[in-house]
Backbone as JSON, one array per atom type, in Angstrom:
{
  "sequence": "MRRRQRPDCDAVRLWRKGPPPVKARLAVKDGVKAGQEVELGRLGSFTIGRRSSNDLSFAGTGVSRKHCRIDYDGDLYWLVDCDSHNGTFVNGRKVTKCLLYNGDVIKVGTVTLAFSMPEQEGEEEQAGA",
  "N": [[0.97, -47.18, 24.54], [-1.28, -44.69, 23.6], [-1.09, -42.28, 21.05], [-1.76, -38.82, 21.05], [-4.09, -37.32, 18.9], [-3.35, -34.93, 16.44], [-4.74, -31.69, 16.2], [-6.57, -30.17, 13.48], [-4.77, -27.89, 11.45], [-5.92, -25.4, 10.63], [-7.98, -25.15, 12.48], [-6.54, -24.79, 14.81], [-5.31, -22.33, 14.26], [-7.58, -20.64, 14.16], [-8.43, -20.9, 16.79], [-6.32, -19.69, 18.18], [-6.09, -17.09, 17.05], [-8.67, -16.23, 16.52], [-11.63, -15.56, 14.5], [-11.17, -14.41, 11.07], [-10.59, -10.87, 10.52], [-13.38, -8.61, 10.15], [-14.3, -7.23, 7.08], [-14.8, -4.15, 6.76], [-16.09, -1.25, 5.03], [-15.62, 2.08, 3.83], [-17.3, 4.45, 2.07], [-17.02, 7.22, -0.06], [-19.42, 9.6, -0.61], [-19.94, 12.11, -1.74], [-18.49, 15.17, -3.11], [-15.04, 15.92, -4.08], [-13.75, 13.45, -3.99], [-15.73, 11.61, -4.51], [-17.21, 8.41, -4.85], [-14.95, 6.98, -4.22], [-13.72, 4.19, -2.4], [-12.75, 2.79, 0.71], [-11.07, 0.27, 2.48], [-11.47, -1.0, 5.78], [-10.25, -3.03, 7.36], [-8.28, -3.49, 9.4], [-6.67, -3.79, 12.63], [-6.73, -1.2, 15.11], [-6.56, 2.39, 14.6], [-8.24, 4.44, 12.19], [-7.78, 7.34, 10.58], [-9.47, 10.42, 9.82], [-9.56, 13.47, 8.12], [-8.47, 16.88, 7.38], [-5.73, 17.16, 7.09], [-2.96, 15.87, 5.24], [-1.65, 13.66, 6.24], [-3.51, 11.99, 7.34], [-5.43, 8.92, 7.17], [-7.56, 9.06, 5.43], [-8.06, 11.86, 3.64], [-9.46, 15.16, 3.27], [-9.98, 18.2, 1.56], [-12.1, 19.74, 2.04], [-14.5, 22.25, 3.11], [-15.14, 22.93, 6.52], [-13.98, 20.69, 7.54], [-11.89, 19.46, 9.98], [-8.32, 19.51, 10.83], [-7.5, 17.04, 12.04], [-10.11, 15.35, 12.1], [-11.87, 13.14, 12.84], [-11.84, 9.67, 13.95], [-11.83, 6.16, 13.18], [-12.05, 3.47, 15.18], [-11.01, 0.13, 15.46], [-11.47, -2.76, 17.22], [-11.14, -5.44, 16.83], [-13.55, -6.65, 16.99], [-15.62, -4.73, 16.95], [-16.51, -1.6, 15.35], [-15.8, 1.7, 16.09], [-16.72, 5.07, 15.93], [-15.03, 8.0, 16.56], [-15.07, 11.31, 17.52], [-12.6, 13.76, 17.1], [-12.43, 16.09, 18.76], [-13.34, 17.99, 16.88], [-13.99, 21.09, 15.15], [-16.47, 21.59, 13.85], [-17.91, 19.31, 14.42], [-18.91, 15.8, 14.27], [-21.16, 13.77, 12.52], [-23.52, 11.13, 12.69], [-25.86, 9.48, 10.91], [-27.35, 11.84, 10.94], [-27.2, 12.73, 13.58], [-25.31, 14.45, 16.02], [-22.24, 13.29, 17.25], [-19.91, 12.14, 19.77], [-18.66, 9.78, 20.41], [-19.36, 6.74, 18.88], [-20.88, 3.64, 18.16], [-20.51, 1.88, 15.17], [-22.71, 0.78, 12.6], [-23.81, -1.38, 9.9], [-24.59, 0.43, 7.0], [-24.68, 2.95, 8.14], [-24.57, 6.53, 7.92], [-22.12, 8.89, 7.67], [-21.21, 12.18, 8.46], [-18.8, 14.48, 7.75], [-17.79, 17.56, 8.09], [-18.48, 19.01, 5.05], [-18.58, 16.67, 3.71], [-19.92, 13.49, 2.87], [-20.01, 10.2, 4.07], [-20.35, 6.68, 3.68], [-20.81, 3.88, 5.71], [-20.11, 0.45, 5.57], [-20.57, -3.06, 6.12], [-19.97, -6.06, 4.85], [-20.43, -8.65, 6.02], [-22.38, -8.14, 7.94], [-24.47, -7.39, 6.31], [-25.39, -9.81, 5.18], [-26.32, -11.07, 7.51], [-28.45, -9.4, 8.21], [-30.21, -9.82, 6.09], [-30.91, -12.52, 6.52], [-32.19, -12.29, 8.98], [-34.42, -10.84, 8.3], [-35.82, -12.6, 6.74]],
  "CA": [[0.44, -45.88, 24.85], [-1.86, -44.06, 22.42], [-0.67, -40.91, 20.78], [-2.83, -37.85, 20.86], [-4.26, -36.89, 17.51], [-3.12, -33.5, 16.28], [-5.9, -30.99, 15.62], [-6.41, -29.57, 12.17], [-4.0, -26.64, 11.55], [-6.81, -24.25, 10.54], [-8.7, -25.06, 13.75], [-5.6, -24.21, 15.79], [-5.17, -20.91, 13.94], [-8.8, -19.96, 14.6], [-8.45, -20.87, 18.25], [-5.32, -18.73, 18.65], [-6.3, -15.74, 16.54], [-10.07, -15.89, 16.34], [-12.01, -15.51, 13.09], [-10.53, -13.31, 10.35], [-11.26, -9.59, 10.76], [-14.47, -8.22, 9.27], [-13.84, -6.26, 6.09], [-15.71, -3.01, 6.65], [-15.71, -0.27, 4.01], [-16.09, 3.45, 3.93], [-17.46, 4.97, 0.71], [-17.22, 8.67, -0.15], [-20.65, 9.79, -1.39], [-19.96, 13.37, -2.48], [-17.24, 15.93, -3.1], [-14.01, 15.62, -5.07], [-13.4, 12.03, -3.93], [-16.96, 10.8, -4.61], [-17.02, 7.11, -5.48], [-13.79, 6.29, -3.64], [-14.0, 3.28, -1.3], [-11.58, 2.43, 1.5], [-11.31, -0.89, 3.35], [-11.07, -0.73, 7.16], [-10.13, -4.32, 8.02], [-7.12, -3.68, 10.27], [-6.79, -3.35, 14.02], [-6.21, 0.14, 15.36], [-7.34, 3.57, 14.23], [-8.26, 4.96, 10.83], [-8.04, 8.76, 10.81], [-10.12, 11.19, 8.76], [-9.4, 14.89, 8.36], [-7.96, 17.74, 6.31], [-4.28, 16.96, 6.98], [-2.62, 14.8, 4.29], [-1.14, 12.5, 6.98], [-4.64, 11.14, 7.72], [-5.68, 7.79, 6.27], [-8.48, 9.6, 4.42], [-7.99, 13.31, 3.82], [-10.34, 16.0, 2.45], [-9.71, 19.63, 1.63], [-13.41, 20.37, 2.11], [-14.78, 23.21, 4.17], [-15.75, 22.35, 7.71], [-13.23, 19.5, 7.96], [-10.74, 19.81, 10.83], [-7.07, 18.83, 10.46], [-7.75, 15.65, 12.44], [-11.53, 15.51, 12.4], [-12.38, 11.99, 13.59], [-11.15, 8.42, 13.66], [-12.61, 4.94, 13.35], [-11.27, 2.49, 15.92], [-11.44, -1.27, 15.31], [-10.87, -3.52, 18.31], [-11.19, -6.85, 16.49], [-14.95, -7.04, 16.98], [-16.52, -3.61, 16.69], [-15.97, -0.35, 14.82], [-16.25, 2.87, 16.84], [-16.39, 6.38, 15.38], [-14.67, 8.91, 17.66], [-14.78, 12.68, 17.09], [-11.33, 14.22, 17.68], [-12.65, 17.5, 19.15], [-13.42, 18.81, 15.67], [-14.69, 22.37, 15.33], [-17.86, 21.51, 13.36], [-18.55, 18.09, 14.87], [-19.07, 14.63, 13.41], [-22.55, 13.35, 12.57], [-23.86, 9.79, 12.23], [-27.3, 9.42, 10.64], [-27.95, 13.12, 11.29], [-27.03, 13.07, 15.0], [-23.95, 14.81, 16.4], [-21.7, 12.28, 18.15], [-18.52, 12.22, 20.21], [-18.23, 8.41, 20.23], [-20.55, 6.04, 18.41], [-20.7, 2.33, 17.56], [-20.96, 1.93, 13.78], [-23.47, -0.36, 12.07], [-23.92, -1.41, 8.46], [-25.52, 1.41, 6.44], [-24.6, 4.27, 8.79], [-24.11, 7.64, 7.1], [-21.25, 9.75, 8.48], [-21.02, 13.51, 7.87], [-17.58, 15.13, 8.22], [-17.82, 18.83, 7.38], [-19.41, 18.95, 3.93], [-18.38, 15.37, 3.07], [-20.76, 12.4, 3.35], [-19.4, 8.88, 3.96], [-21.24, 5.56, 4.01], [-20.12, 2.77, 6.35], [-20.75, -0.83, 5.26], [-19.92, -4.29, 6.55], [-20.62, -7.14, 4.09], [-20.88, -9.74, 6.87], [-23.63, -7.71, 8.58], [-25.52, -7.37, 5.29], [-25.93, -11.16, 5.1], [-27.06, -11.34, 8.74], [-29.7, -8.64, 8.16], [-31.1, -10.48, 5.14], [-31.4, -13.72, 7.15], [-33.1, -11.91, 10.05], [-35.65, -10.37, 7.68], [-36.51, -13.69, 6.02]],
  "C": [[-0.05, -45.22, 23.56], [-1.38, -42.63, 22.28], [-1.9, -40.02, 20.6], [-2.9, -37.42, 19.41], [-4.1, -35.38, 17.43], [-4.36, -32.84, 15.68], [-5.54, -30.43, 14.25], [-5.72, -28.21, 12.33], [-4.9, -25.41, 11.52], [-7.59, -24.05, 11.84], [-7.81, -24.44, 14.82], [-5.43, -22.72, 15.53], [-6.38, -20.12, 14.4], [-8.85, -19.85, 16.11], [-7.49, -19.81, 18.78], [-5.66, -17.3, 18.27], [-7.75, -15.31, 16.5], [-10.39, -15.85, 14.86], [-11.31, -14.35, 12.39], [-11.29, -12.01, 10.56], [-12.34, -9.31, 9.72], [-13.94, -7.14, 8.33], [-14.88, -5.15, 5.93], [-15.18, -2.04, 5.6], [-16.31, 1.08, 4.32], [-16.13, 3.99, 2.5], [-17.73, 6.47, 0.76], [-18.39, 8.91, -1.1], [-20.7, 11.1, -2.17], [-18.62, 14.08, -2.38], [-16.27, 15.45, -4.17], [-13.7, 14.13, -5.12], [-14.62, 11.11, -4.0], [-16.7, 9.52, -5.38], [-15.84, 6.33, -4.93], [-14.25, 5.41, -2.47], [-12.71, 2.88, -0.62], [-11.95, 1.26, 2.4], [-10.73, -0.62, 4.74], [-10.76, -2.0, 7.96], [-8.97, -4.52, 8.97], [-7.39, -3.2, 11.69], [-6.2, -1.96, 14.17], [-7.14, 1.22, 14.88], [-7.16, 3.94, 12.78], [-8.67, 6.41, 10.95], [-8.61, 9.44, 9.56], [-9.96, 12.66, 9.1], [-8.83, 15.62, 7.16], [-6.47, 17.53, 6.06], [-3.97, 15.76, 6.08], [-2.07, 13.55, 4.99], [-2.26, 11.58, 7.48], [-4.79, 9.99, 6.73], [-6.63, 8.18, 5.13], [-8.54, 11.1, 4.64], [-8.88, 14.04, 2.81], [-9.95, 17.44, 2.64], [-11.0, 20.42, 1.78], [-13.55, 21.35, 3.27], [-15.46, 22.5, 5.33], [-15.06, 21.1, 8.21], [-12.01, 19.96, 8.75], [-9.5, 19.04, 10.38], [-7.1, 17.35, 10.83], [-9.17, 15.65, 12.97], [-12.09, 14.38, 13.28], [-11.55, 10.76, 13.25], [-12.14, 7.27, 13.83], [-11.69, 3.92, 13.99], [-11.87, 1.11, 15.72], [-10.71, -2.09, 16.36], [-10.85, -5.03, 18.05], [-12.6, -7.38, 16.41], [-15.85, -5.93, 16.46], [-15.78, -2.41, 16.11], [-16.62, 0.81, 15.58], [-15.82, 4.13, 16.11], [-16.16, 7.32, 16.56], [-14.35, 10.27, 17.07], [-13.52, 13.14, 17.82], [-11.4, 15.72, 18.02], [-12.66, 18.43, 17.93], [-14.26, 20.05, 15.92], [-16.16, 22.27, 14.96], [-18.58, 20.23, 13.76], [-18.61, 17.0, 13.81], [-20.49, 14.12, 13.61], [-22.71, 11.93, 12.02], [-25.38, 9.73, 12.12], [-28.02, 10.68, 11.13], [-27.79, 13.56, 12.74], [-25.57, 13.36, 15.3], [-23.45, 13.81, 17.45], [-20.29, 12.64, 18.6], [-17.87, 10.84, 20.12], [-19.47, 7.59, 19.92], [-20.15, 4.69, 17.82], [-21.27, 2.37, 16.15], [-21.64, 0.63, 13.37], [-23.53, -0.25, 10.55], [-24.97, -0.39, 8.0], [-25.49, 2.77, 7.1], [-24.02, 5.3, 7.83], [-23.37, 8.61, 8.02], [-21.06, 11.07, 7.74], [-19.83, 14.16, 8.55], [-17.46, 16.44, 7.45], [-18.88, 18.76, 6.29], [-19.36, 17.6, 3.2], [-19.27, 14.31, 3.71], [-20.08, 11.07, 3.06], [-20.43, 7.83, 4.32], [-20.41, 4.41, 4.55], [-20.85, 1.48, 6.0], [-19.88, -1.99, 5.72], [-20.61, -5.45, 5.84], [-21.14, -8.28, 4.95], [-22.2, -9.39, 7.55], [-24.77, -7.69, 7.57], [-26.18, -8.73, 5.18], [-26.76, -11.51, 6.32], [-28.4, -10.65, 8.73], [-30.69, -9.3, 7.22], [-31.7, -11.74, 5.75], [-32.42, -13.38, 8.23], [-34.44, -11.47, 9.48], [-36.45, -11.47, 7.0], [-37.42, -14.49, 6.92]]
}
């Protein structure tokens, strides 16, 4: 009787878990924290607001205590406004829930954030070639 050949361990891990999570980043473009970058590669929610308990907090004017959050479901990043007083804007448009793409500009009160996904950058370059 022939024994079944065992699959490669990495192939089994990919089959069970799927590909590794995309490493998206959020860069602060202005204000006191200008130049700061935060990685968003984990499942769940990443909160943004004035309260220090948020993952990214700002003392800026127009920023609510819990202003918005970025949800990652393993495939996509969604920006969700948390009923903020002044609203959340993506590329100049007020949003309540919005799918994020590489290069999107997020405005939270007086703070500007840039969303980037390195894996999408490579795909865009290939599509343009």
